[in-house]
Phi, psi and omega in degrees: 000128179290143183302329183295338182288329187302312180301323179294318179295317179296320179296317179297318178297322179294320176299316180297320179298319178292327176296319177297319177298326177300318177291324177296327178297325177299319178293322182296330181292342182271342186262114180301135177075013181290149182293154183261015186292336179295316178295317181297322180297314179294320183298323182268330183280322185299315178299328177293319177295322178296321177296316179296316179297317179299320179295319177296319179296318181299318178293328181281325186276320183277139178205178182296331182271001180125232183243127180268109181243049175292175187302316182298313181294319181296315178295320181294322178297316180294319177298319179295316179297319179298319179292320176298316179297317177301313183297316179297319178294325181291338177293326180272322183214095178301137179231085179305139181100327181290324180298324180292346178256328181280319186294325172298327174297319177296322178297317177297319177300322178293319181293333179298340179296341180262004179284118186278067177272151176293145180297148174235091186285134180285114186289340183240029183293339180274000178271116185303318181293320178295318179297319178296319177303315182291319179299315179297318179298316181295322176297319177298316179298318180297317178296318180289330176295315177297321179298320179295319178295318177298320179298318177298319179297315181294322178295322178296314181295316181298319179296319179297317182293321181292330179269357179076016181258083179286144176217192183302319184295313183293334181275338189262330187284161174297168178305147183302319181297323178295314180294323180293320177298317178297320180298312183287332174296319179292320179297322179298318178294315180296323180294321177299315179296320178296321178299315178300318181296311184293313183295315181295322179294325182280321185274331187236036181300317180298319182287319185283315191239005179056036175204148182290157179291135175233151180278084179263173176301323180299312180295315183299310183288331176295316179294320177298316178297316178301319180296318179298312182290326175297315177297321179296313182292324176295314179297324178294316183286319187273320187243001178070033180303138177199180176077202190297320181297317178296322180293327176295324176298318179301313181294320180297314179296322180294320178297319179296321177295321178300317179291327184299313186255303187284330176297316179296319179293324179296315179297314184291315188270324185264308185283317183263343178066032181263000000 
């Protein structure tokens, strides 16, 4: 085993340990007078893990030839951003149960660092506008990834409540309406970032990437995802959409975004070897 692999494995194990602590916190909420050290441990340990993960990512992405954005690095960056977004959100509104779903994603993102893929150097990484475009796009992907995890959590809780099968999760999380409001607030921010990404990519392709716009799978699925989220936010505002149907829209749009960028990279780098 190469020494460089060890930090990634340790980081992944630490994320998994915090995910287990997240489930333990759910149990602690049921026991009167239980210690709060589980919450304190995650609150102080997670930012340290994020710093360590960010340092590893910086070393993996930056190189003499520019920025390496192969599939493994791109997925790991989005997983790191999603975890960062979760942590920042938890400072304002703790959501027990969400950490147990987000942190395994962070662990997978850390493990991707040992995937021996060929580098994919960004040819326009030295262009400030192109770099800003990519940063905004990755932030949108990270926000939508957390939104998808939140939607899965809410669907699980809602199904439990409708069937009358209460468990630790349904008893510990904030009210569903509160979590749903937070979810749609986050989707609105992510949608704004996605709009900037799509519009700037379509209108200023020559300026950003020195090539004309083409109707690729990436463009097609990005526009489809934008349409889904636009319809969802309009339905929420105009007709008060909520509950399971609205959450399905969140998952559908998130899957389309996944196909838009990472699906295209998977086909190009893994299946076609380009």
